[in-house]
MARLOMAR-148458 format. One record per residue (C-alpha): x, y, z. Coordinates in Angstrom, 1 decimal. Layout:
// MARLOMAR-148458
+--------+--------+--------+
|     px |     py |     pz |
+--------+--------+--------+
|      X |      Y |      Z |
...
+--------+--------+--------+
END
This chain:
// MARLOMAR-148458
+--------+--------+--------+
|     px |     py |     pz |
+--------+--------+--------+
|  -97.1 |   25.6 |   35.1 |
|  -94.1 |   24.6 |   33.1 |
|  -95.0 |   24.1 |   29.5 |
|  -94.3 |   20.4 |   29.8 |
|  -96.5 |   19.9 |   32.9 |
|  -99.7 |   19.4 |   31.0 |
| -101.0 |   15.9 |   30.2 |
| -103.0 |   16.6 |   27.0 |
| -102.0 |   19.0 |   24.3 |
| -104.8 |   19.6 |   21.8 |
| -104.1 |   21.4 |   18.5 |
| -106.6 |   23.3 |   16.4 |
| -104.9 |   23.5 |   13.0 |
| -102.3 |   20.8 |   13.8 |
| -101.2 |   20.5 |   10.1 |
|  -99.7 |   24.0 |    9.9 |
|  -95.9 |   24.1 |    9.5 |
|  -95.4 |   25.9 |   12.9 |
|  -98.1 |   24.0 |   14.7 |
|  -96.9 |   20.6 |   13.6 |
|  -93.4 |   21.3 |   14.9 |
|  -94.9 |   22.0 |   18.4 |
|  -97.0 |   18.9 |   18.2 |
|  -93.9 |   16.9 |   17.4 |
|  -92.1 |   18.5 |   20.3 |
|  -94.6 |   17.5 |   22.9 |
|  -95.1 |   14.1 |   21.3 |
|  -91.3 |   13.5 |   21.7 |
|  -91.6 |   14.1 |   25.4 |
|  -94.3 |   11.4 |   25.7 |
|  -97.2 |   13.7 |   26.1 |
| -100.7 |   12.9 |   24.8 |
| -101.0 |   15.0 |   21.6 |
| -104.2 |   15.1 |   19.6 |
| -105.5 |   17.6 |   16.9 |
| -107.8 |   18.8 |   14.3 |
| -107.1 |   20.1 |   10.8 |
| -109.5 |   20.7 |    7.9 |
| -107.3 |   19.2 |    5.2 |
| -105.4 |   15.9 |    4.7 |
| -101.8 |   16.6 |    3.7 |
|  -98.5 |   14.8 |    3.6 |
|  -97.6 |   16.6 |    6.8 |
| -100.8 |   15.4 |    8.7 |
| -100.1 |   11.9 |    7.4 |
|  -96.6 |   12.0 |    8.8 |
|  -97.9 |   13.2 |   12.2 |
| -100.4 |   10.4 |   12.2 |
|  -97.6 |    7.9 |   11.5 |
|  -95.8 |    9.3 |   14.5 |
|  -98.7 |    8.5 |   16.8 |
| -100.6 |   11.7 |   16.8 |
| -104.3 |   11.2 |   16.2 |
| -105.9 |   13.8 |   13.9 |
| -109.5 |   14.3 |   12.8 |
| -110.7 |   16.4 |    9.9 |
| -114.3 |   17.4 |   10.7 |
| -115.4 |   19.8 |   13.4 |
| -116.5 |   17.4 |   16.1 |
| -117.5 |   18.8 |   19.5 |
| -118.6 |   15.4 |   20.8 |
| -115.2 |   13.9 |   20.1 |
| -113.5 |   16.8 |   21.9 |
| -115.8 |   16.4 |   24.9 |
| -115.0 |   12.7 |   25.1 |
| -111.3 |   13.3 |   24.8 |
| -111.2 |   16.0 |   27.4 |
| -113.4 |   14.1 |   29.9 |
| -110.4 |   11.8 |   30.8 |
| -108.4 |   14.8 |   32.2 |
| -108.8 |   17.5 |   34.8 |
| -109.3 |   20.9 |   33.2 |
| -106.0 |   22.1 |   34.5 |
| -104.2 |   19.2 |   32.8 |
| -105.3 |   20.3 |   29.3 |
| -103.6 |   22.9 |   27.1 |
| -105.3 |   23.8 |   23.8 |
| -103.1 |   25.4 |   21.2 |
| -104.6 |   27.2 |   18.2 |
| -103.5 |   29.1 |   15.1 |
| -105.1 |   32.4 |   14.1 |
| -106.1 |   30.7 |   10.8 |
| -108.9 |   29.0 |   12.8 |
| -112.1 |   31.1 |   12.3 |
| -113.8 |   32.4 |   15.4 |
| -117.0 |   30.5 |   14.4 |
| -115.2 |   27.1 |   14.4 |
| -117.4 |   24.8 |   16.5 |
| -114.6 |   23.2 |   18.5 |
| -113.0 |   26.6 |   19.2 |
| -116.3 |   28.0 |   20.5 |
| -116.9 |   25.0 |   22.7 |
| -113.3 |   25.2 |   24.2 |
| -113.6 |   28.9 |   24.8 |
| -117.1 |   28.7 |   26.4 |
| -116.0 |   25.8 |   28.6 |
| -113.1 |   27.6 |   30.1 |
| -110.3 |   25.4 |   29.0 |
| -106.8 |   27.0 |   28.8 |
| -106.2 |   28.0 |   25.2 |
| -103.2 |   29.7 |   23.8 |
| -101.9 |   30.8 |   20.4 |
|  -98.9 |   28.9 |   18.9 |
|  -96.7 |   32.0 |   19.5 |
|  -97.2 |   32.0 |   23.2 |
|  -96.4 |   28.3 |   23.5 |
|  -93.2 |   28.8 |   21.4 |
|  -92.3 |   31.7 |   23.6 |
|  -92.6 |   29.5 |   26.7 |
|  -90.4 |   26.8 |   25.2 |
|  -87.7 |   29.3 |   24.3 |
|  -87.5 |   30.5 |   28.0 |
|  -85.5 |   27.2 |   28.7 |
|  -82.7 |   28.0 |   26.2 |
|  -80.5 |   30.6 |   24.7 |
|  -82.6 |   31.6 |   21.7 |
|  -81.7 |   32.5 |   18.1 |
|  -84.7 |   34.1 |   16.4 |
|  -84.8 |   34.9 |   12.7 |
|  -87.5 |   37.3 |   11.5 |
|  -88.4 |   39.0 |    8.2 |
|  -91.2 |   39.1 |    5.7 |
|  -89.0 |   36.9 |    3.4 |
|  -85.8 |   35.0 |    3.8 |
|  -86.4 |   33.8 |    7.3 |
|  -87.2 |   30.2 |    6.6 |
|  -84.0 |   29.5 |    4.6 |
|  -81.9 |   31.6 |    7.0 |
|  -83.3 |   29.8 |   10.0 |
|  -82.7 |   26.4 |    8.4 |
|  -79.2 |   27.3 |    7.4 |
|  -78.3 |   28.6 |   10.9 |
|  -79.5 |   25.3 |   12.3 |
|  -77.4 |   23.4 |    9.8 |
|  -74.3 |   25.5 |   10.7 |
|  -74.8 |   24.7 |   14.4 |
|  -75.4 |   21.0 |   13.8 |
|  -72.3 |   20.8 |   11.5 |
|  -70.2 |   22.5 |   14.2 |
|  -71.4 |   20.0 |   16.9 |
|  -73.4 |   22.6 |   18.9 |
|  -76.3 |   21.2 |   20.9 |
|  -79.4 |   22.8 |   19.6 |
|  -83.2 |   22.5 |   19.1 |
|  -84.9 |   24.1 |   16.1 |
|  -88.4 |   25.0 |   15.1 |
|  -88.4 |   25.6 |   11.4 |
|  -90.9 |   27.2 |    9.1 |
|  -90.3 |   24.6 |    6.4 |
|  -89.1 |   21.1 |    5.9 |
|  -85.3 |   20.9 |    5.9 |
|  -83.9 |   19.0 |    3.0 |
|  -80.9 |   17.9 |    5.1 |
|  -83.0 |   16.5 |    8.0 |
|  -86.4 |   15.9 |    6.4 |
|  -88.2 |   17.6 |    9.3 |
|  -89.3 |   20.9 |   10.7 |
|  -88.3 |   20.1 |   14.2 |
|  -84.7 |   19.2 |   15.4 |
|  -84.2 |   18.1 |   18.9 |
|  -81.2 |   18.5 |   21.2 |
|  -80.3 |   17.7 |   24.8 |
|  -82.5 |   19.7 |   27.1 |
|  -80.4 |   18.9 |   30.2 |
|  -77.5 |   20.8 |   28.7 |
|  -77.5 |   24.3 |   30.2 |
|  -75.8 |   25.6 |   27.1 |
|  -78.4 |   24.3 |   24.7 |
|  -79.6 |   26.7 |   22.0 |
|  -83.0 |   26.9 |   20.3 |
|  -83.3 |   28.3 |   16.8 |
|  -86.7 |   29.6 |   15.8 |
|  -88.4 |   31.2 |   12.9 |
|  -89.9 |   34.4 |   14.3 |
|  -93.3 |   35.0 |   12.7 |
|  -94.5 |   38.6 |   12.3 |
|  -98.1 |   37.6 |   11.5 |
| -100.4 |   38.7 |   14.4 |
|  -97.3 |   40.2 |   16.1 |
|  -96.4 |   36.6 |   17.2 |
|  -92.7 |   37.3 |   17.5 |
|  -93.2 |   39.6 |   20.4 |
|  -93.4 |   36.6 |   22.7 |
|  -89.7 |   36.0 |   22.1 |
|  -86.7 |   37.6 |   23.9 |
|  -83.7 |   36.2 |   22.0 |
|  -80.0 |   36.1 |   22.7 |
|  -79.4 |   36.6 |   18.9 |
|  -82.0 |   38.3 |   16.6 |
|  -81.7 |   38.5 |   12.9 |
|  -84.0 |   40.6 |   10.7 |
|  -83.8 |   39.8 |    7.0 |
|  -86.4 |   42.1 |    5.4 |
|  -89.3 |   44.3 |    6.3 |
|  -91.2 |   44.8 |    3.0 |
|  -94.9 |   45.5 |    3.6 |
|  -97.0 |   42.4 |    4.3 |
|  -99.9 |   41.3 |    6.5 |
| -101.5 |   44.6 |    6.1 |
| -104.8 |   42.9 |    7.2 |
| -103.2 |   42.8 |   10.6 |
| -101.1 |   46.0 |   10.7 |
| -103.1 |   48.4 |    8.5 |
| -100.0 |   50.0 |    7.0 |
|  -96.3 |   49.6 |    6.6 |
|  -95.4 |   52.1 |    9.3 |
|  -97.4 |   50.1 |   11.9 |
|  -95.5 |   46.9 |   10.8 |
|  -92.2 |   48.7 |   11.1 |
|  -93.0 |   49.9 |   14.6 |
|  -93.7 |   46.3 |   15.6 |
|  -90.4 |   45.1 |   14.0 |
|  -88.6 |   47.8 |   15.9 |
|  -90.1 |   46.6 |   19.2 |
|  -89.0 |   43.1 |   18.4 |
|  -85.5 |   44.3 |   17.6 |
|  -85.3 |   45.9 |   21.1 |
|  -86.2 |   42.6 |   22.8 |
|  -82.7 |   41.2 |   22.3 |
|  -81.3 |   40.2 |   25.7 |
|  -78.5 |   42.2 |   27.4 |
|  -75.2 |   41.0 |   26.1 |
|  -76.8 |   39.5 |   23.0 |
|  -76.6 |   40.4 |   19.3 |
|  -78.9 |   42.1 |   16.9 |
|  -78.0 |   41.3 |   13.2 |
|  -79.9 |   43.3 |   10.6 |
|  -79.7 |   43.7 |    6.9 |
|  -78.6 |   47.2 |    5.8 |
|  -81.9 |   48.0 |    4.0 |
|  -83.8 |   47.0 |    7.1 |
|  -81.7 |   49.3 |    9.3 |
|  -82.5 |   52.1 |    6.9 |
|  -86.2 |   51.4 |    7.1 |
|  -86.4 |   50.9 |   10.9 |
|  -83.8 |   53.6 |   11.8 |
|  -82.7 |   51.5 |   14.8 |
|  -81.1 |   53.4 |   17.7 |
|  -79.4 |   50.4 |   19.3 |
|  -76.1 |   48.4 |   18.9 |
|  -76.3 |   46.1 |   16.0 |
|  -74.3 |   44.3 |   13.3 |
|  -75.2 |   45.1 |    9.7 |
|  -74.9 |   42.8 |    6.7 |
|  -75.6 |   43.2 |    3.0 |
|  -74.9 |   41.6 |   -0.3 |
|  -72.1 |   43.9 |   -1.4 |
|  -72.2 |   47.2 |    0.6 |
|  -69.8 |   48.6 |    3.2 |
|  -71.2 |   46.7 |    6.2 |
|  -69.6 |   44.5 |    8.8 |
|  -70.7 |   41.4 |    6.9 |
|  -70.9 |   41.3 |    3.1 |
|  -69.7 |   39.3 |    0.0 |
|  -67.2 |   39.9 |   -2.7 |
|  -66.0 |   38.1 |   -5.9 |
|  -69.4 |   36.6 |   -6.5 |
|  -69.6 |   34.3 |   -9.5 |
|  -71.7 |   31.3 |  -10.7 |
|  -69.6 |   28.1 |  -11.3 |
|  -71.4 |   24.9 |  -12.4 |
|  -74.7 |   26.2 |  -11.2 |
|  -73.4 |   27.2 |   -7.7 |
|  -72.7 |   30.7 |   -6.3 |
|  -69.1 |   31.0 |   -5.3 |
|  -67.9 |   34.0 |   -3.3 |
|  -65.9 |   35.3 |   -0.3 |
|  -67.5 |   36.7 |    2.9 |
|  -66.1 |   39.8 |    4.6 |
|  -66.2 |   39.6 |    8.4 |
|  -64.8 |   41.6 |   11.3 |
|  -64.1 |   38.3 |   13.1 |
|  -62.8 |   35.9 |   10.4 |
|  -63.2 |   36.4 |    6.6 |
|  -64.3 |   33.3 |    4.9 |
|  -62.8 |   32.5 |    1.4 |
|  -64.1 |   30.4 |   -1.4 |
|  -67.6 |   29.8 |   -0.1 |
|  -69.9 |   27.8 |   -2.3 |
|  -73.6 |   27.3 |   -1.9 |
|  -75.9 |   25.4 |   -4.1 |
|  -79.0 |   27.6 |   -3.6 |
|  -80.0 |   29.8 |   -6.5 |
|  -80.3 |   33.6 |   -6.4 |
|  -78.4 |   36.4 |   -4.9 |
|  -81.0 |   36.7 |   -2.2 |
|  -79.7 |   33.3 |   -0.9 |
|  -76.1 |   34.6 |   -1.0 |
|  -77.4 |   37.4 |    1.3 |
|  -79.2 |   34.9 |    3.5 |
|  -76.0 |   32.9 |    3.9 |
|  -74.1 |   36.1 |    5.0 |
|  -76.7 |   36.6 |    7.8 |
|  -76.3 |   32.9 |    8.8 |
|  -72.5 |   33.2 |    8.9 |
|  -72.8 |   36.4 |   11.1 |
|  -74.8 |   34.3 |   13.6 |
|  -72.4 |   31.4 |   13.5 |
|  -69.4 |   33.6 |   14.2 |
|  -71.0 |   35.2 |   17.3 |
|  -71.1 |   31.6 |   18.6 |
|  -67.5 |   30.9 |   17.9 |
|  -68.0 |   28.7 |   14.8 |
|  -64.8 |   28.7 |   12.7 |
|  -64.2 |   28.9 |    8.9 |
|  -63.8 |   25.2 |    8.2 |
|  -67.1 |   24.3 |    9.8 |
|  -68.8 |   27.2 |    8.0 |
|  -67.5 |   26.2 |    4.6 |
|  -68.4 |   22.6 |    5.2 |
|  -72.0 |   23.6 |    6.3 |
|  -72.6 |   25.9 |    3.4 |
|  -71.4 |   23.4 |    0.8 |
|  -73.5 |   20.6 |    2.3 |
|  -76.7 |   22.7 |    2.8 |
|  -79.5 |   21.3 |    0.6 |
|  -82.1 |   24.0 |    1.3 |
|  -85.8 |   23.8 |    2.3 |
|  -88.6 |   21.9 |    0.6 |
|  -90.8 |   24.3 |   -1.4 |
|  -88.0 |   26.9 |   -1.6 |
|  -86.7 |   26.6 |   -5.2 |
|  -87.1 |   22.9 |   -4.8 |
|  -86.0 |   21.0 |   -7.9 |
|  -88.6 |   18.3 |   -8.7 |
|  -87.5 |   17.4 |  -12.2 |
|  -84.1 |   18.3 |  -13.7 |
|  -83.2 |   16.9 |  -17.0 |
|  -81.8 |   18.2 |  -20.3 |
|  -85.4 |   18.6 |  -21.6 |
|  -87.4 |   20.0 |  -18.7 |
|  -86.7 |   21.7 |  -15.4 |
|  -89.5 |   21.8 |  -12.8 |
|  -89.1 |   23.9 |   -9.7 |
|  -91.6 |   24.3 |   -6.8 |
|  -91.4 |   27.4 |   -4.6 |
|  -93.4 |   28.8 |   -1.7 |
|  -93.2 |   32.4 |   -3.0 |
|  -96.4 |   34.3 |   -2.2 |
|  -95.2 |   38.0 |   -1.9 |
|  -94.2 |   40.1 |   -5.0 |
|  -90.6 |   40.3 |   -3.8 |
|  -90.4 |   36.6 |   -3.2 |
|  -91.8 |   36.0 |   -6.7 |
|  -89.3 |   38.4 |   -8.2 |
|  -86.4 |   36.6 |   -6.4 |
|  -87.5 |   33.1 |   -7.5 |
|  -88.3 |   34.0 |  -11.1 |
|  -85.1 |   36.0 |  -11.4 |
|  -83.1 |   33.2 |  -10.0 |
|  -84.6 |   30.8 |  -12.6 |
|  -83.8 |   33.3 |  -15.4 |
|  -80.2 |   33.6 |  -14.2 |
|  -79.6 |   29.8 |  -14.0 |
|  -81.3 |   29.0 |  -17.3 |
|  -80.9 |   32.1 |  -19.5 |
|  -81.6 |   30.3 |  -22.8 |
|  -84.8 |   28.7 |  -21.7 |
|  -88.4 |   30.0 |  -21.4 |
|  -89.9 |   30.0 |  -18.0 |
|  -93.5 |   29.2 |  -17.3 |
|  -95.0 |   29.9 |  -13.9 |
|  -98.2 |   28.6 |  -12.3 |
|  -99.1 |   30.9 |   -9.5 |
| -101.8 |   30.6 |   -6.8 |
| -102.4 |   33.9 |   -5.1 |
| -102.7 |   33.6 |   -1.3 |
| -105.3 |   35.7 |    0.6 |
| -107.8 |   38.2 |   -0.9 |
| -106.3 |   41.0 |    1.2 |
| -102.7 |   40.4 |    0.1 |
| -103.8 |   40.2 |   -3.5 |
| -105.7 |   43.5 |   -3.1 |
| -102.9 |   45.3 |   -1.3 |
| -100.1 |   44.2 |   -3.7 |
| -101.9 |   43.7 |   -7.0 |
|  -99.6 |   46.0 |   -8.9 |
|  -96.5 |   44.4 |   -7.4 |
|  -97.7 |   40.9 |   -8.2 |
|  -98.4 |   41.9 |  -11.8 |
|  -94.9 |   43.4 |  -12.2 |
|  -93.2 |   40.3 |  -10.8 |
|  -95.3 |   37.8 |  -12.7 |
|  -94.6 |   39.8 |  -15.9 |
|  -91.0 |   38.5 |  -15.6 |
|  -92.3 |   35.1 |  -16.7 |
|  -92.5 |   34.1 |  -20.4 |
|  -95.8 |   32.3 |  -19.7 |
|  -98.0 |   32.9 |  -16.6 |
| -100.8 |   30.6 |  -15.5 |
| -102.9 |   31.9 |  -12.6 |
| -105.1 |   29.8 |  -10.3 |
| -107.9 |   31.3 |   -8.3 |
| -107.0 |   32.9 |   -5.0 |
| -106.5 |   30.6 |   -2.0 |
| -108.6 |   32.2 |    0.7 |
| -107.0 |   30.6 |    3.8 |
| -108.7 |   32.4 |    6.8 |
| -110.5 |   35.1 |    4.7 |
| -113.9 |   35.7 |    3.2 |
| -114.0 |   36.9 |   -0.4 |
| -113.5 |   40.6 |   -1.1 |
| -115.7 |   42.1 |   -3.9 |
| -113.7 |   42.7 |   -7.1 |
| -110.6 |   40.9 |   -5.9 |
| -109.9 |   37.8 |   -7.9 |
| -107.3 |   36.3 |  -10.2 |
| -109.0 |   37.7 |  -13.3 |
| -108.4 |   41.2 |  -11.9 |
| -104.7 |   40.3 |  -11.4 |
| -104.5 |   38.8 |  -14.9 |
| -105.9 |   42.0 |  -16.4 |
| -103.1 |   44.1 |  -14.8 |
| -100.4 |   41.9 |  -16.3 |
|  -98.5 |   42.7 |  -19.6 |
|  -97.2 |   39.2 |  -20.1 |
|  -98.1 |   38.1 |  -23.6 |
|  -98.8 |   34.5 |  -22.7 |
| -101.1 |   34.5 |  -19.7 |
| -103.9 |   32.1 |  -18.7 |
| -106.5 |   31.7 |  -15.9 |
| -106.9 |   28.0 |  -15.3 |
| -108.9 |   26.1 |  -12.6 |
| -106.7 |   24.1 |  -10.2 |
| -108.4 |   20.8 |  -11.2 |
| -107.7 |   21.5 |  -14.9 |
| -104.0 |   22.1 |  -14.5 |
| -102.8 |   18.7 |  -15.5 |
| -104.9 |   18.7 |  -18.7 |
| -103.6 |   22.2 |  -19.5 |
| -100.0 |   21.0 |  -19.1 |
| -100.6 |   18.1 |  -21.4 |
| -100.9 |   20.6 |  -24.2 |
|  -97.7 |   22.5 |  -23.3 |
|  -94.0 |   21.7 |  -23.6 |
|  -92.4 |   23.8 |  -20.8 |
|  -88.7 |   24.2 |  -20.7 |
|  -88.6 |   25.5 |  -17.2 |
|  -91.8 |   25.2 |  -15.1 |
|  -92.4 |   26.8 |  -11.7 |
|  -95.2 |   26.2 |   -9.3 |
|  -95.5 |   29.2 |   -7.0 |
|  -97.6 |   30.0 |   -3.9 |
|  -98.4 |   29.3 |   -0.3 |
| -101.9 |   27.9 |   -0.5 |
| -102.8 |   24.3 |   -1.5 |
| -100.9 |   24.4 |   -4.7 |
|  -98.4 |   22.0 |   -3.2 |
| -101.0 |   19.2 |   -3.7 |
| -100.3 |   19.6 |   -7.5 |
|  -96.5 |   19.1 |   -7.1 |
|  -96.4 |   15.3 |   -7.2 |
|  -99.0 |   14.9 |  -10.0 |
|  -97.1 |   17.5 |  -12.1 |
|  -93.8 |   15.8 |  -11.3 |
|  -95.3 |   12.5 |  -12.5 |
|  -96.7 |   14.1 |  -15.7 |
|  -93.5 |   15.8 |  -16.7 |
|  -91.4 |   12.7 |  -15.9 |
|  -93.7 |   10.6 |  -18.1 |
|  -93.6 |   13.2 |  -20.9 |
|  -89.9 |   13.4 |  -20.7 |
|  -89.6 |    9.6 |  -20.9 |
|  -91.7 |    9.6 |  -24.1 |
|  -89.5 |   12.3 |  -25.6 |
|  -86.4 |   10.4 |  -24.7 |
|  -87.8 |    7.2 |  -26.2 |
|  -88.4 |    9.0 |  -29.5 |
+--------+--------+--------+
END
C-alpha cells in the first residue's frame, strides 16, 4: 500500500518531535489521526488544536473502540522506540495483529516520493536541517521538511510543499538512534558529527561509526555526500564526497571570521561560487560550521549567492537551540536542548564568547541513565565551564534506573566551585535567591516545562530592579 492509502493513523508517543511532524503530515492530507502520549506538553496542545485527538492514559478499551470502525488493513499504527514493551496499548496492538511500524519506516516511505536531502550527525543536525530548509524556501524551491525542532522562522516542525510537482524535494533530519536513518536513500546526504552517543544501542563507538558508514553509502547514484572533515577522518570513507570544515583546506570552509554587533560575519570558500560578507545571528563557531554545510547543499541545487546571503541573514534558528528567552541589560536567559558533552561545551562556550564580562549559571537536566554513565567525565568537564552549575535529577525517558548512576555522582566529579543539586520542583524558589547575569537551561528531558516559569520570574525580577 502507498503510505497515504490507510484510513486511520494511530500514534503511540504522538507528542515526540519527530512523531508529531508525521501526525501533522497525515492530518494535512485529511486522514484520521489519533494518538497517545504520557505527558501534556505545548506540542500535544497544538496537535489537539489542529484536530488530532490525544489521550494520556494507557487505555486499551478506547483503542479497541477506535479500531472497531475500520478494517484491520485500513489501520497503520506508528510508534516510537521510547514506548516501553510492557505498554498496555502496544501489547494489545501487537497481539491483535495490527500493522505497526516505527517512525523511521514511515518517514522512509514518505521520502520515496521525493528527492531527499537527509542531514545526520550526533549534533548539529537539527539546526543544519532547518537552515537548509530555509535556504530552499528563500530560493523559491518547492520542498517539504520534517524537522527535529520547531523552526523560529516558520513556528513548526513540518513544512509542506506541492506533492504533484515531480521536482519536489523533502528535507529530513536523519536520526541515528536505533539505526533509524538506514530507512533513507537520499539524493543529498550531510553528516555533521559522529561523536560517540546512544551507546545503549550501539555498544561502542566503532559500531556506531560502521552504521554511519553504511548510511553514507546509501546516497543515490548521481547524488552528493557532504561530510565534515573530522567525520571523514573518523569514518575513513572510500567514496566520492565533498568535505567541509570551519577553517581547514577543504572544498567548503570559512575565512575572515569576526563577531560584529553579536553576529558572526565571514566569507565562505566554495568550488562553485564563493560567498562574501555572510552574516548569521546564531552564536558559536559550531553554527558557522553548520551554515557552511547548509551552503554546500544549497549550491548543489543551484541556489545562488544573493539568495544564500538573504537566507542566512534572515535565519532565526530553532526553538530550544540557544533560544533567547530574556535579553536585557541586567539579565540574559538562554534555553538550549544540549544533552551531550560536546553540545554542552558548544553552548556554554558560545555564551562565554558573547558575554565575556558576565558570569554564566547553567541549570542542567541529564538525559538517560546510560548516557550519564557513558559520558560522566565528559559531562563534568563541559559543565565545569560554567561559573555556577545547578543539576537536576536524571530524566529517565525510556530507561530504568542504573545503580550508582545519579546526578550526585556527576556533581561529585565536577570541579566547579559553585555547584548545586536541586529538585526540579524547587528551581523557582532557588532562583529567587540568585541574581544570575546569564542563565542557561540545558537538557533534552522535561526541563522545557520550566522555561516559561523561569522566563516569567526573571522578567518580574528585572522589572523590580528597573523600578528601583
